[in-house]
TORPA-4810 file (N, C-alpha, C, O; in nm, 3 decimals):
<nodes>
NODE_1_-8.462_2.104_19.190_-8.353_2.206_19.130_-8.308_2.157_18.977_-8.226_2.069_18.952_X
NODE_2_-8.376_2.229_18.891_-8.305_2.188_18.774_-8.254_2.294_18.732_-8.280_2.406_18.774_X
NODE_3_-8.121_2.245_18.584_-8.022_2.280_18.546_-8.133_2.472_18.512_-8.073_2.574_18.547_X
NODE_4_-8.199_2.479_18.484_-8.310_2.540_18.442_-8.311_2.680_18.568_-8.304_2.803_18.557_X
NODE_5_-8.323_2.579_18.692_-8.233_2.700_18.812_-8.237_2.749_18.860_-8.313_2.816_18.930_X
NODE_6_-8.038_2.707_18.802_-7.902_2.788_18.816_-7.893_2.873_18.764_-7.917_2.884_18.644_X
NODE_7_-7.851_2.975_18.851_-7.877_3.121_18.810_-7.735_3.183_18.910_-7.698_3.131_19.016_X
NODE_8_-7.668_3.309_18.840_-7.529_3.305_18.923_-7.636_3.455_19.008_-7.754_3.491_19.009_X
NODE_9_-7.501_3.503_19.070_-7.574_3.611_19.150_-7.482_3.636_19.206_-7.385_3.568_19.172_X
NODE_10_-7.451_3.765_19.345_-7.355_3.834_19.435_-7.494_3.897_19.552_-7.604_3.939_19.519_X
NODE_11_-7.440_3.884_19.680_-7.513_3.902_19.800_-7.383_3.986_19.853_-7.264_3.952_19.855_X
NODE_12_-7.444_4.105_19.894_-7.430_4.184_20.081_-7.465_4.124_20.112_-7.554_4.048_20.073_X
NODE_13_-7.377_4.140_20.249_-7.432_4.092_20.418_-7.376_4.167_20.466_-7.254_4.176_20.458_X
NODE_14_-7.459_4.252_20.536_-7.373_4.359_20.634_-7.438_4.334_20.808_-7.537_4.263_20.830_X
NODE_15_-7.368_4.401_20.907_-7.495_4.430_21.055_-7.495_4.537_21.062_-7.401_4.603_21.016_X
NODE_16_-7.622_4.605_21.136_-7.614_4.692_21.065_-7.681_4.714_21.248_-7.728_4.602_21.271_X
NODE_17_-7.704_4.807_21.384_-7.770_4.850_21.500_-7.818_4.655_21.558_-7.931_4.615_21.582_X
NODE_18_-7.683_4.571_21.563_-7.679_4.400_21.601_-7.745_4.330_21.503_-7.707_4.213_21.508_X
NODE_19_-7.843_4.351_21.396_-7.929_4.285_21.291_-7.791_4.303_21.201_-7.721_4.403_21.186_X
NODE_20_-7.771_4.103_21.120_-7.796_4.125_20.987_-7.918_4.195_20.916_-8.035_4.223_20.939_X
NODE_21_-7.806_4.209_20.797_-7.935_4.204_20.632_-7.857_4.155_20.562_-7.753_4.092_20.587_X
NODE_22_-7.938_4.199_20.406_-7.822_4.113_20.278_-7.891_4.170_20.115_-8.001_4.143_20.067_X
NODE_23_-7.820_4.226_20.078_-7.900_4.304_19.873_-7.836_4.285_19.895_-7.751_4.309_19.982_X
NODE_24_-7.861_4.208_19.790_-7.816_4.191_19.608_-7.771_4.246_19.543_-7.807_4.360_19.572_X
NODE_25_-7.696_4.253_19.445_-7.508_4.288_19.445_-7.567_4.288_19.297_-7.657_4.209_19.266_X
NODE_26_-7.491_4.419_19.169_-7.524_4.459_19.039_-7.489_4.249_19.005_-7.435_4.157_19.067_X
NODE_27_-7.547_4.265_18.898_-7.498_4.084_18.785_-7.344_4.105_18.731_-7.271_4.015_18.691_X
NODE_28_-7.324_4.194_18.735_-7.223_4.243_18.656_-7.039_4.203_18.779_-6.917_4.197_18.769_X
NODE_29_-7.141_4.190_18.870_-7.001_4.167_18.945_-7.027_4.029_18.949_-7.061_3.991_19.061_X
NODE_30_-7.024_3.959_18.880_-7.024_3.761_18.919_-6.913_3.752_18.797_-6.885_3.654_18.729_X
NODE_31_-6.855_3.893_18.790_-6.692_3.814_18.741_-6.619_3.965_18.704_-6.587_4.014_18.596_X
NODE_32_-6.608_4.017_18.845_-6.571_4.068_18.868_-6.506_4.132_19.004_-6.500_4.253_19.026_X
NODE_33_-6.472_4.056_19.067_-6.349_4.091_19.162_-6.286_4.214_19.223_-6.230_4.187_19.329_X
NODE_34_-6.276_4.356_19.185_-6.240_4.496_19.207_-6.408_4.499_19.186_-6.493_4.507_19.275_X
NODE_35_-6.413_4.495_19.141_-6.583_4.563_19.170_-6.639_4.525_19.262_-6.684_4.607_19.341_X
NODE_36_-6.660_4.343_19.292_-6.694_4.311_19.465_-6.666_4.404_19.578_-6.733_4.456_19.667_X
NODE_37_-6.531_4.403_19.538_-6.464_4.462_19.721_-6.503_4.582_19.668_-6.615_4.608_19.711_X
NODE_38_-6.456_4.678_19.584_-6.535_4.785_19.594_-6.626_4.801_19.654_-6.633_4.885_19.744_X
NODE_39_-6.728_4.717_19.619_-6.887_4.767_19.634_-6.956_4.740_19.753_-7.066_4.782_19.789_X
NODE_40_-6.831_4.616_19.846_-6.801_4.577_20.017_-6.761_4.625_20.064_-6.755_4.594_20.183_X
NODE_41_-6.666_4.799_19.997_-6.639_4.900_20.087_-6.730_4.966_20.158_-6.761_5.009_20.269_X
NODE_42_-6.772_4.950_19.993_-6.892_5.088_20.027_-6.986_5.124_20.129_-7.016_5.237_20.168_X
NODE_43_-7.045_4.965_20.180_-7.139_4.902_20.292_-7.087_4.889_20.443_-6.973_4.872_20.487_X
NODE_44_-7.151_4.897_20.476_-6.991_4.975_20.640_-7.122_4.889_20.725_-7.237_4.932_20.712_X
NODE_45_-7.092_4.759_20.816_-7.060_4.693_20.931_-6.986_4.715_21.024_-6.894_4.794_21.044_X
NODE_46_-7.069_4.586_21.119_-6.981_4.600_21.260_-6.830_4.515_21.236_-6.716_4.561_21.246_X
NODE_47_-6.873_4.379_21.204_-6.836_4.297_21.226_-6.700_4.246_21.069_-6.609_4.164_21.067_X
NODE_48_-6.747_4.335_20.973_-6.690_4.263_20.872_-6.798_4.377_20.709_-6.886_4.459_20.731_X
NODE_49_-6.755_4.346_20.596_-6.859_4.274_20.507_-6.885_4.207_20.418_-6.829_4.238_20.312_X
NODE_50_-6.970_4.097_20.416_-6.927_3.956_20.333_-7.051_4.010_20.217_-7.166_4.053_20.207_X
NODE_51_-6.886_3.958_20.117_-7.006_3.939_19.978_-6.981_3.782_20.008_-6.904_3.726_20.086_X
NODE_52_-7.141_3.702_19.857_-7.157_3.575_19.872_-7.202_3.635_19.713_-7.264_3.731_19.668_X
NODE_53_-7.102_3.466_19.637_-7.108_3.501_19.489_-7.116_3.346_19.479_-7.069_3.268_19.562_X
NODE_54_-7.193_3.308_19.346_-7.264_3.237_19.345_-7.278_3.158_19.218_-7.385_3.097_19.215_X
NODE_55_-7.179_3.137_19.082_-7.148_3.112_18.952_-7.199_2.972_18.854_-7.138_2.882_18.797_X
NODE_56_-7.385_3.020_18.875_-7.460_2.907_18.774_-7.381_2.743_18.890_-7.332_2.767_19.000_X
NODE_57_-7.384_2.670_18.862_-7.425_2.558_18.956_-7.222_2.507_18.945_-7.194_2.390_18.972_X
NODE_58_-7.113_2.598_18.910_-6.979_2.563_18.894_-6.902_2.552_19.044_-6.835_2.455_19.080_X
NODE_59_-6.936_2.721_19.152_-6.850_2.721_19.243_-6.886_2.847_19.265_-6.969_2.915_19.207_X
NODE_60_-6.772_2.888_19.410_-6.902_3.035_19.498_-6.802_3.085_19.470_-6.717_3.048_19.388_X
NODE_61_-6.803_3.213_19.569_-6.680_3.249_19.603_-6.754_3.330_19.743_-6.868_3.377_19.741_X
NODE_62_-6.661_3.334_19.865_-6.706_3.428_19.960_-6.584_3.495_19.968_-6.480_3.454_19.916_X
NODE_63_-6.599_3.620_20.049_-6.490_3.762_20.032_-6.565_3.822_20.185_-6.685_3.826_20.212_X
NODE_64_-6.431_3.871_20.283_-6.521_3.948_20.373_-6.386_4.105_20.389_-6.266_4.103_20.362_X
NODE_65_-6.487_4.242_20.452_-6.416_4.289_20.433_-6.398_4.426_20.539_-6.469_4.523_20.564_X
NODE_66_-6.284_4.388_20.580_-6.295_4.478_20.695_-6.148_4.553_20.785_-6.064_4.511_20.865_X
NODE_67_-6.186_4.727_20.698_-6.073_4.816_20.708_-6.074_4.792_20.550_-6.143_4.775_20.449_X
NODE_68_-5.942_4.802_20.606_-5.886_4.785_20.459_-5.799_4.638_20.478_-5.696_4.638_20.411_X
NODE_69_-5.832_4.479_20.580_-5.817_4.402_20.509_-5.983_4.325_20.418_-6.096_4.368_20.439_X
NODE_70_-5.949_4.207_20.322_-5.985_4.138_20.230_-5.921_4.029_20.224_-5.813_4.014_20.168_X
NODE_71_-6.021_3.901_20.314_-6.000_3.793_20.283_-6.097_3.747_20.176_-6.205_3.796_20.143_X
NODE_72_-5.992_3.573_20.102_-6.116_3.558_19.998_-6.099_3.430_19.998_-5.993_3.388_20.043_X
NODE_73_-6.199_3.333_19.948_-6.215_3.244_19.957_-6.310_3.168_19.848_-6.431_3.147_19.841_X
NODE_74_-6.172_3.130_19.750_-6.272_3.027_19.663_-6.321_2.859_19.656_-6.301_2.758_19.724_X
NODE_75_-6.378_2.886_19.562_-6.410_2.702_19.612_-6.383_2.559_19.585_-6.389_2.451_19.644_X
NODE_76_-6.340_2.623_19.422_-6.293_2.495_19.303_-6.233_2.638_19.284_-6.266_2.756_19.298_X
NODE_77_-6.120_2.557_19.241_-5.927_2.679_19.133_-5.996_2.607_19.001_-5.991_2.688_18.909_X
NODE_78_-6.088_2.423_18.941_-6.074_2.405_18.820_-6.105_2.514_18.751_-6.044_2.533_18.645_X
NODE_79_-6.230_2.632_18.808_-6.298_2.728_18.800_-6.208_2.789_18.709_-6.268_2.809_18.603_X
NODE_80_-6.099_2.823_18.706_-6.046_2.936_18.653_-6.017_2.874_18.582_-5.898_2.903_18.594_X
NODE_81_-6.016_2.781_18.482_-6.026_2.800_18.235_-6.084_2.886_18.261_-6.043_3.000_18.239_X
NODE_82_-6.267_2.841_18.351_-6.362_2.845_18.232_-6.368_3.027_18.239_-6.390_3.103_18.144_X
NODE_83_-6.333_3.075_18.430_-6.462_3.167_18.460_-6.409_3.326_18.483_-6.381_3.337_18.602_X
NODE_84_-6.389_3.438_18.420_-6.314_3.545_18.484_-6.349_3.576_18.668_-6.307_3.662_18.746_X
NODE_85_-6.408_3.505_18.676_-6.369_3.599_18.842_-6.363_3.520_18.929_-6.393_3.562_19.041_X
NODE_86_-6.317_3.348_18.913_-6.211_3.264_18.961_-6.016_3.261_18.875_-5.922_3.192_18.913_X
NODE_87_-6.018_3.328_18.797_-5.909_3.401_18.761_-5.837_3.464_18.874_-5.722_3.451_18.915_X
NODE_88_-5.997_3.579_18.937_-5.931_3.689_18.915_-5.896_3.683_19.107_-5.837_3.759_19.183_X
NODE_89_-5.977_3.538_19.127_-5.970_3.526_19.289_-5.787_3.447_19.315_-5.690_3.456_19.390_X
NODE_90_-5.828_3.382_19.211_-5.642_3.355_19.229_-5.564_3.393_19.201_-5.460_3.352_19.254_X
NODE_91_-5.555_3.498_19.100_-5.441_3.583_19.091_-5.395_3.707_19.239_-5.307_3.746_19.315_X
NODE_92_-5.532_3.721_19.199_-5.623_3.855_19.349_-5.460_3.707_19.537_-5.388_3.742_19.630_X
NODE_93_-5.488_3.606_19.493_-5.427_3.530_19.637_-5.325_3.457_19.633_-5.278_3.375_19.712_X
NODE_94_-5.280_3.516_19.484_-5.140_3.483_19.391_-5.092_3.352_19.481_-5.022_3.329_19.580_X
NODE_95_-5.212_3.249_19.342_-5.207_3.138_19.388_-5.218_3.150_19.250_-5.304_3.226_19.203_X
NODE_96_-5.077_3.030_19.115_-5.124_2.994_19.006_-5.185_2.948_18.956_-5.206_2.836_19.003_X
NODE_97_-5.264_2.983_18.830_-5.392_2.928_18.786_-5.277_2.823_18.706_-5.166_2.858_18.665_X
NODE_98_-5.342_2.677_18.697_-5.307_2.543_18.713_-5.291_2.546_18.609_-5.393_2.582_18.550_X
NODE_99_-5.164_2.515_18.512_-5.171_2.479_18.329_-5.205_2.330_18.369_-5.206_2.265_18.474_X
NODE_100_-5.242_2.298_18.196_-5.357_2.185_18.070_-5.338_2.088_18.196_-5.431_2.073_18.274_X
NODE_101_-5.201_2.013_18.216_-5.194_1.987_18.291_-5.196_1.907_18.408_-5.171_1.787_18.418_X
NODE_102_-5.231_1.993_18.498_-5.218_2.027_18.657_-5.403_2.034_18.642_-5.477_2.008_18.737_X
NODE_103_-5.441_2.066_18.534_-5.606_2.145_18.539_-5.663_1.991_18.571_-5.720_1.956_18.675_X
NODE_104_-5.615_1.865_18.387_-5.732_1.780_18.413_-5.608_1.702_18.466_-5.525_1.667_18.383_X
NODE_105_-5.589_1.672_18.596_-5.540_1.605_18.692_-5.629_1.597_18.783_-5.692_1.499_18.821_X
NODE_106_-5.633_1.758_18.834_-5.719_1.819_18.925_-5.879_1.722_18.874_-5.945_1.658_18.956_X
NODE_107_-5.915_1.732_18.727_-6.015_1.722_18.687_-6.124_1.550_18.662_-6.235_1.523_18.614_X
NODE_108_-6.009_1.470_18.729_-5.918_1.359_18.691_-6.055_1.239_18.803_-6.128_1.144_18.774_X
NODE_109_-6.028_1.312_18.924_-6.133_1.284_19.047_-6.261_1.377_19.000_-6.280_1.453_19.096_X
NODE_110_-6.351_1.404_18.906_-6.487_1.425_18.968_-6.547_1.421_19.089_-6.659_1.469_19.109_X
NODE_111_-6.461_1.347_19.200_-6.558_1.382_19.311_-6.495_1.497_19.429_-6.532_1.511_19.545_X
NODE_112_-6.374_1.582_19.345_-6.236_1.644_19.405_-6.366_1.745_19.377_-6.466_1.728_19.307_X
NODE_113_-6.315_1.877_19.474_-6.340_1.995_19.490_-6.244_2.077_19.518_-6.256_2.093_19.639_X
NODE_114_-6.116_2.169_19.468_-6.008_2.212_19.590_-6.000_2.311_19.569_-5.945_2.375_19.480_X
NODE_115_-6.078_2.344_19.685_-6.057_2.512_19.728_-5.903_2.620_19.742_-5.784_2.594_19.760_X
NODE_116_-5.975_2.736_19.727_-5.834_2.812_19.749_-5.875_2.906_19.841_-5.988_2.913_19.890_X
NODE_117_-5.738_3.010_19.876_-5.862_3.149_19.968_-5.860_3.080_20.134_-5.839_2.968_20.181_X
NODE_118_-5.891_3.198_20.184_-5.867_3.176_20.395_-6.027_3.066_20.400_-6.146_3.096_20.393_X
NODE_119_-5.971_2.964_20.412_-6.053_2.865_20.496_-6.140_2.912_20.665_-6.246_2.891_20.725_X
NODE_120_-6.032_2.975_20.679_-6.077_3.055_20.840_-6.134_3.172_20.814_-6.154_3.239_20.915_X
NODE_121_-6.174_3.233_20.690_-6.292_3.352_20.620_-6.346_3.413_20.781_-6.342_3.513_20.853_X
NODE_122_-6.412_3.242_20.776_-6.585_3.274_20.891_-6.547_3.228_21.032_-6.643_3.215_21.108_X
NODE_123_-6.428_3.202_21.081_-6.382_3.087_21.199_-6.422_3.191_21.386_-6.435_3.141_21.498_X
NODE_124_-6.431_3.365_21.336_-6.396_3.425_21.409_-6.606_3.418_21.416_-6.663_3.472_21.511_X
NODE_125_-6.668_3.365_21.334_-6.862_3.454_21.316_-6.923_3.304_21.342_-7.030_3.291_21.282_X
NODE_126_-6.879_3.174_21.425_-6.868_3.061_21.428_-6.833_2.921_21.268_-6.819_2.800_21.289_X
NODE_127_-6.830_2.959_21.188_-6.728_2.857_21.086_-6.609_2.823_21.044_-6.539_2.874_20.957_X
NODE_128_-6.586_2.705_21.132_-6.463_2.719_21.116_-6.382_2.646_20.948_-6.421_2.628_20.832_X
NODE_129_-6.233_2.619_21.038_-6.182_2.568_20.845_-6.257_2.444_20.817_-6.314_2.439_20.708_X
NODE_130_-6.269_2.340_20.899_-6.275_2.214_20.855_-6.453_2.261_20.783_-6.475_2.287_20.664_X
NODE_131_-6.563_2.260_20.903_-6.647_2.289_20.789_-6.701_2.348_20.692_-6.815_2.331_20.649_X
NODE_132_-6.564_2.471_20.628_-6.603_2.557_20.496_-6.604_2.436_20.430_-6.688_2.388_20.354_X
NODE_133_-6.430_2.364_20.494_-6.420_2.332_20.417_-6.472_2.134_20.300_-6.438_2.070_20.201_X
NODE_134_-6.587_2.132_20.437_-6.622_1.978_20.411_-6.744_2.028_20.361_-6.806_1.926_20.328_X
NODE_135_-6.843_2.168_20.327_-6.951_2.252_20.225_-6.896_2.261_20.128_-6.968_2.207_20.044_X
NODE_136_-6.776_2.310_20.068_-6.683_2.313_19.970_-6.700_2.213_19.899_-6.748_2.199_19.787_X
NODE_137_-6.645_2.125_19.993_-6.577_2.023_19.910_-6.619_1.911_19.850_-6.558_1.829_19.781_X
NODE_138_-6.824_1.921_19.913_-6.912_1.897_19.821_-7.007_1.887_19.699_-7.074_1.987_19.671_X
NODE_139_-7.016_1.794_19.637_-6.964_1.812_19.482_-7.125_1.816_19.472_-7.180_1.889_19.390_X
NODE_140_-7.214_1.718_19.579_-7.356_1.723_19.521_-7.445_1.792_19.549_-7.566_1.783_19.531_X
NODE_141_-7.318_1.940_19.645_-7.430_2.034_19.693_-7.375_2.114_19.519_-7.272_2.098_19.453_X
NODE_142_-7.477_2.185_19.498_-7.465_2.355_19.440_-7.474_2.446_19.502_-7.545_2.463_19.601_X
NODE_143_-7.339_2.579_19.408_-7.313_2.701_19.450_-7.417_2.740_19.642_-7.385_2.757_19.759_X
NODE_144_-7.544_2.738_19.560_-7.658_2.784_19.578_-7.640_2.772_19.719_-7.593_2.853_19.799_X
NODE_145_-7.709_2.598_19.746_-7.669_2.534_19.822_-7.645_2.580_19.887_-7.725_2.651_19.948_X
NODE_146_-7.462_2.568_19.932_-7.369_2.586_20.001_-7.374_2.803_20.053_-7.374_2.845_20.169_X
NODE_147_-7.377_2.858_19.972_-7.382_2.941_20.053_-7.518_2.966_20.163_-7.521_3.025_20.271_X
NODE_148_-7.590_2.918_20.113_-7.751_2.920_20.199_-7.741_2.843_20.312_-7.830_2.860_20.396_X
NODE_149_-7.622_2.732_20.344_-7.613_2.634_20.432_-7.510_2.795_20.500_-7.566_2.861_20.587_X
NODE_150_-7.392_2.833_20.459_-7.304_2.950_20.503_-7.399_3.001_20.610_-7.380_2.989_20.731_X
NODE_151_-7.516_3.065_20.545_-7.566_3.199_20.635_-7.585_3.118_20.681_-7.502_3.109_20.771_X
NODE_152_-7.701_2.972_20.683_-7.781_2.921_20.817_-7.640_2.891_20.919_-7.641_2.878_21.041_X
NODE_153_-7.561_2.887_20.858_-7.499_2.824_20.998_-7.389_2.992_21.075_-7.378_3.012_21.196_X
NODE_154_-7.313_3.102_20.944_-7.349_3.240_21.032_-7.442_3.313_21.102_-7.418_3.413_21.170_X
NODE_155_-7.613_3.232_21.074_-7.645_3.339_21.157_-7.724_3.447_21.089_-7.735_3.556_21.145_X
NODE_156_-7.789_3.422_20.955_-7.790_3.588_20.870_-7.881_3.523_20.748_-7.945_3.587_20.666_X
NODE_157_-7.869_3.386_20.758_-7.976_3.272_20.612_-8.172_3.353_20.641_-8.254_3.263_20.664_X
NODE_158_-8.200_3.418_20.640_-8.357_3.480_20.632_-8.304_3.596_20.602_-8.322_3.601_20.481_X
NODE_159_-8.238_3.718_20.639_-8.238_3.797_20.536_-8.101_3.803_20.360_-8.070_3.889_20.277_X
NODE_160_-8.065_3.663_20.386_-8.033_3.623_20.343_-8.098_3.572_20.166_-8.085_3.617_20.052_X
NODE_161_-8.178_3.442_20.235_-8.314_3.393_20.190_-8.396_3.521_20.165_-8.488_3.480_20.096_X
NODE_162_-8.407_3.602_20.176_-8.537_3.715_20.084_-8.398_3.778_20.086_-8.375_3.744_20.202_X
NODE_163_-8.270_3.854_20.046_-8.260_3.874_19.942_-8.258_3.771_19.758_-8.280_3.776_19.637_X
NODE_164_-8.230_3.718_19.834_-8.264_3.591_19.693_-8.398_3.611_19.580_-8.409_3.625_19.458_X
NODE_165_-8.504_3.602_19.719_-8.625_3.585_19.730_-8.681_3.769_19.586_-8.751_3.784_19.486_X
NODE_166_-8.647_3.803_19.620_-8.636_3.969_19.532_-8.656_3.930_19.448_-8.766_3.898_19.403_X
NODE_167_-8.491_3.913_19.377_-8.430_3.936_19.257_-8.483_3.781_19.208_-8.475_3.793_19.086_X
NODE_168_-8.520_3.675_19.227_-8.514_3.526_19.139_-8.673_3.529_19.180_-8.755_3.537_19.089_X
NODE_169_-8.716_3.522_19.322_-8.839_3.537_19.293_-8.845_3.348_19.340_-8.951_3.286_19.335_X
</nodes>
């Protein structure tokens, strides 16, 4: 995959009649956490609605809405300095945005991505905290690839890939 192949996307994943389905969400939601949550709430689902957002080759956000409960996971807090969605996630989680000194310390180790949020977001669906931590911490994987791995692990790889294909060919 080349840099030209890197893109932003937001996908909603839901379960109906025991089957997973996925649809693309508007591109504007890749920078609007509250709009994203609102869109996920509008999609009924048997086991909660899942939102998966990739922002270029920088980071991803996973969300799960079940009734009034909203679980959120951000793959790398360092993205909060450059990307509105990452900053909004940290604010939503009540996690302080790192200051300049903390950011330099984080970025000093280029082999490290520091996640924030609920690592157990998909534990009841078969992806435990350790696996999510390992996947999100692999800096050699693009966010799109990590989300594809998550989709495969949770059993909705086909609808997820179909949604991406319909949008990007």
